[in-house]
C-alpha positions as CSV (number, residue, x, y, z in Angstrom):
1,X,-112.0,126.8,-59.9
2,X,-114.8,124.4,-60.8
3,X,-116.8,126.8,-63.0
4,X,-119.6,125.6,-65.3
5,X,-118.3,126.0,-68.9
6,X,-120.5,127.5,-71.7
7,X,-121.4,126.3,-75.2
8,X,-121.9,122.7,-74.2
9,X,-124.7,120.2,-74.8
10,X,-127.7,121.0,-72.6
11,X,-128.2,117.5,-71.3
12,X,-125.0,117.5,-69.2
13,X,-123.2,120.0,-67.0
14,X,-119.6,120.4,-67.9
15,X,-117.2,121.8,-65.3
16,X,-113.6,122.7,-65.4
17,X,-111.2,120.0,-64.1
18,X,-110.4,120.9,-60.5
19,X,-106.8,120.3,-59.9
20,X,-105.4,122.0,-56.8
21,X,-101.9,120.8,-55.9
22,X,-100.8,120.5,-52.3
23,X,-99.0,123.6,-51.2
24,X,-95.7,121.7,-51.3
25,X,-95.9,121.1,-55.0
26,X,-94.6,123.8,-57.3
27,X,-96.2,123.8,-60.7
28,X,-94.0,125.3,-63.4
29,X,-95.2,128.7,-64.7
30,X,-95.7,127.4,-68.2
31,X,-98.3,124.9,-67.0
32,X,-102.0,126.0,-67.2
33,X,-103.7,126.2,-63.8
34,X,-106.4,125.2,-63.5
35,X,-106.1,123.2,-66.7
36,X,-108.2,124.0,-69.7
37,X,-109.9,120.6,-69.4
38,X,-113.4,119.4,-68.5
39,X,-113.9,117.3,-65.5
40,X,-113.8,113.6,-66.2
41,X,-117.0,111.5,-65.7
42,X,-117.3,109.2,-62.8
43,X,-116.3,105.6,-63.3
44,X,-119.6,103.7,-63.5
45,X,-118.2,100.4,-62.1
46,X,-114.9,98.8,-61.1
47,X,-112.3,99.9,-63.6
48,X,-111.1,96.8,-65.4
49,X,-108.8,98.5,-67.8
50,X,-107.4,102.0,-67.4
51,X,-105.9,103.7,-70.5
52,X,-103.3,106.5,-69.8
53,X,-102.7,108.9,-72.6
54,X,-100.5,112.0,-73.1
55,X,-102.1,115.5,-72.7
56,X,-105.2,117.2,-74.1
57,X,-104.5,118.3,-77.7
58,X,-106.3,121.6,-77.4
59,X,-108.1,123.6,-74.7
60,X,-111.2,121.8,-73.5
61,X,-110.6,119.0,-76.0
62,X,-109.4,115.5,-75.7
63,X,-110.8,112.0,-75.2
64,X,-113.8,112.9,-73.0
65,X,-114.8,116.1,-74.8
66,X,-117.7,115.6,-77.2
67,X,-117.5,119.2,-78.4
68,X,-114.5,118.3,-80.6
69,X,-113.4,115.3,-82.7
70,X,-110.5,113.6,-81.0
71,X,-107.9,111.4,-82.8
72,X,-107.3,109.2,-79.8
73,X,-110.9,108.6,-79.2
74,X,-111.4,107.7,-82.9
75,X,-108.4,105.3,-83.0
76,X,-109.2,103.6,-79.7
77,X,-112.8,103.2,-80.7
78,X,-111.7,101.4,-83.9
79,X,-109.3,99.1,-82.0
80,X,-112.0,98.2,-79.4
81,X,-114.6,97.5,-82.1
82,X,-112.1,95.3,-84.0
83,X,-111.5,93.4,-80.8
84,X,-115.3,93.1,-80.3
85,X,-115.1,94.9,-76.9
86,X,-117.3,97.8,-78.0
87,X,-120.5,97.8,-80.2
88,X,-120.9,101.6,-80.7
89,X,-120.7,102.4,-84.4
90,X,-119.1,105.8,-84.0
91,X,-116.7,107.4,-81.5
92,X,-119.2,109.8,-80.0
93,X,-121.1,110.1,-76.7
94,X,-122.7,106.7,-77.2
95,X,-119.2,105.2,-77.4
96,X,-118.1,106.9,-74.3
97,X,-121.1,105.7,-72.3
98,X,-120.4,102.1,-73.5
99,X,-116.7,102.6,-72.7
100,X,-117.5,103.4,-69.1
101,X,-120.2,100.7,-68.7
102,X,-117.7,98.1,-70.0
103,X,-115.3,98.9,-67.2
104,X,-112.9,101.0,-69.3
105,X,-111.6,104.4,-68.2
106,X,-109.1,107.0,-69.5
107,X,-106.9,109.7,-68.0
108,X,-104.3,112.1,-69.3
109,X,-100.8,111.8,-67.8
110,X,-100.5,115.6,-68.1
111,X,-103.5,117.9,-67.8
112,X,-101.8,121.3,-67.6
113,X,-100.5,121.4,-71.2
114,X,-103.2,121.6,-73.9
115,X,-101.3,121.6,-77.2
116,X,-101.0,118.7,-79.7
117,X,-97.2,118.7,-79.4
118,X,-95.8,118.0,-75.9
119,X,-92.3,119.5,-75.4
120,X,-89.5,117.1,-75.6
121,X,-91.4,114.0,-76.5
122,X,-92.5,112.4,-79.7
123,X,-91.3,112.9,-83.3
124,X,-88.8,115.8,-83.7
125,X,-88.4,116.2,-80.0
126,X,-85.6,118.4,-78.7
127,X,-83.6,117.4,-75.6
128,X,-83.6,120.9,-74.2
129,X,-87.4,121.1,-74.4
130,X,-87.6,117.8,-72.6
131,X,-85.2,118.9,-69.8
132,X,-86.5,122.4,-69.2
133,X,-90.2,122.1,-69.9
134,X,-91.5,118.6,-70.6
135,X,-90.0,116.7,-67.7
136,X,-90.5,119.4,-65.0
137,X,-94.2,119.8,-65.9
138,X,-94.7,116.0,-66.1
139,X,-93.2,115.4,-62.6
140,X,-95.3,118.2,-61.1
141,X,-98.5,116.8,-62.7
142,X,-97.6,113.3,-61.4
143,X,-97.5,114.7,-57.9
144,X,-100.5,117.0,-58.3
145,X,-103.0,114.5,-59.7
146,X,-101.7,111.3,-61.3
147,X,-100.7,109.5,-58.1
148,X,-104.1,110.2,-56.5
149,X,-106.0,109.1,-59.7
150,X,-104.2,105.8,-59.9
151,X,-104.9,105.2,-56.2
152,X,-108.6,106.2,-56.3
153,X,-109.4,104.4,-59.5
154,X,-107.6,101.2,-58.3
155,X,-107.8,99.6,-61.8
156,X,-107.3,95.9,-62.5
157,X,-105.1,96.6,-65.4
158,X,-103.4,99.6,-67.0
159,X,-102.5,100.3,-70.6
160,X,-99.9,103.0,-71.2
161,X,-100.3,104.6,-74.6
162,X,-96.8,105.6,-75.5
163,X,-93.7,107.2,-74.0
164,X,-95.1,110.1,-72.0
165,X,-97.4,108.0,-69.8
166,X,-94.7,105.5,-69.3
167,X,-92.3,108.2,-68.2
168,X,-95.0,109.5,-65.9
169,X,-95.3,106.2,-64.1
170,X,-91.5,106.0,-64.0
171,X,-91.6,109.0,-61.8
172,X,-93.6,106.9,-59.3
173,X,-91.7,103.6,-59.6
174,X,-88.0,103.6,-60.1
175,X,-88.2,100.1,-61.4
176,X,-89.9,101.3,-64.6
177,X,-87.3,104.0,-65.1
178,X,-84.5,101.4,-65.0
179,X,-86.1,99.2,-67.7
180,X,-85.0,99.5,-71.3
181,X,-88.3,99.0,-73.1
182,X,-90.1,100.7,-76.1
183,X,-93.8,101.0,-76.9
184,X,-93.4,99.0,-80.1
185,X,-92.5,95.9,-78.0
186,X,-95.9,95.7,-76.4
187,X,-94.3,94.7,-73.1
188,X,-96.5,93.4,-70.3
189,X,-95.1,94.3,-66.9
190,X,-96.3,92.3,-63.9
191,X,-96.6,93.8,-60.5
192,X,-93.4,92.2,-59.2
193,X,-91.5,93.9,-62.0
194,X,-93.2,97.3,-62.1
195,X,-93.7,97.9,-58.4
196,X,-97.4,98.7,-58.9
197,X,-100.4,96.6,-57.8
198,X,-101.6,95.8,-61.3
199,X,-100.2,94.6,-64.6
200,X,-99.2,97.2,-67.1
201,X,-99.2,97.0,-70.9
202,X,-96.7,99.5,-72.4
203,X,-97.8,99.9,-76.1
204,X,-98.2,102.6,-78.7
205,X,-100.3,105.7,-79.0
206,X,-102.6,104.5,-81.8
207,X,-102.4,106.0,-85.2
208,X,-101.5,105.3,-88.9
209,X,-97.8,106.0,-88.5
210,X,-95.4,103.0,-88.9
211,X,-92.5,102.9,-86.4
212,X,-89.1,102.2,-87.9
213,X,-88.6,98.6,-88.9
214,X,-92.2,97.7,-88.2
215,X,-94.6,96.2,-90.7
216,X,-97.5,97.3,-88.6
217,X,-98.7,100.8,-87.9
218,X,-99.1,102.1,-84.3
219,X,-102.9,101.3,-84.3
220,X,-102.2,97.7,-85.4
221,X,-99.5,97.3,-82.8
222,X,-101.8,98.5,-80.0
223,X,-104.5,96.1,-81.3
224,X,-102.1,93.2,-81.3
225,X,-100.9,94.0,-77.8
226,X,-104.3,94.8,-76.3
227,X,-105.8,91.5,-77.6
228,X,-103.1,89.6,-75.7
229,X,-103.3,91.8,-72.6
230,X,-107.1,91.4,-72.3
231,X,-106.8,87.7,-72.3
232,X,-104.6,87.7,-69.1
233,X,-106.3,86.7,-65.9
234,X,-105.2,87.8,-62.5
């Protein structure tokens, strides 16, 4: 399950993400097991800010994979450079190393679906896809790995990049599920409100798209929200 993967840079050993659910957790048949995802690097220090994204956009791709370009990595790099939190000039391995050393970390809410479009979420989403594919897989992934990752990483703060990671955490805390919030609001949820041990920023998945009635695009909204969130002290 933790096989070394070929065709990768020789200075690092890349292994498949090991994700064995407890026997009591049923993973839907349309979920890829084990996921087509490389193992995440170890956090190099206490995680000050954990970013939670959606799902890998392609097999063995995504934020941590330097084999492919990644839109999220590029957008988040740009935001952090603009906020003067990162010095790396390009969103490559140098950026990822600095990202870790700065106390940042990233995880996917869902690991067992490696396509750019997640069923039932995002633009053009269909309710039936959400009900029969997207939500069942999301709930299974929360129980199979996300709960444990949040506990083990024990971050000081968490930034949710869009609707899918917010829905994932709502599977853990009913308080989140009862809230009527959208990512464009840039809502900061304190522990007493969310039911978690750390403050949460619910913001946008960064990109050049402009949400309806917004003068800012999604990258600019995240930058605005993140600047405010990083100033908070707890």
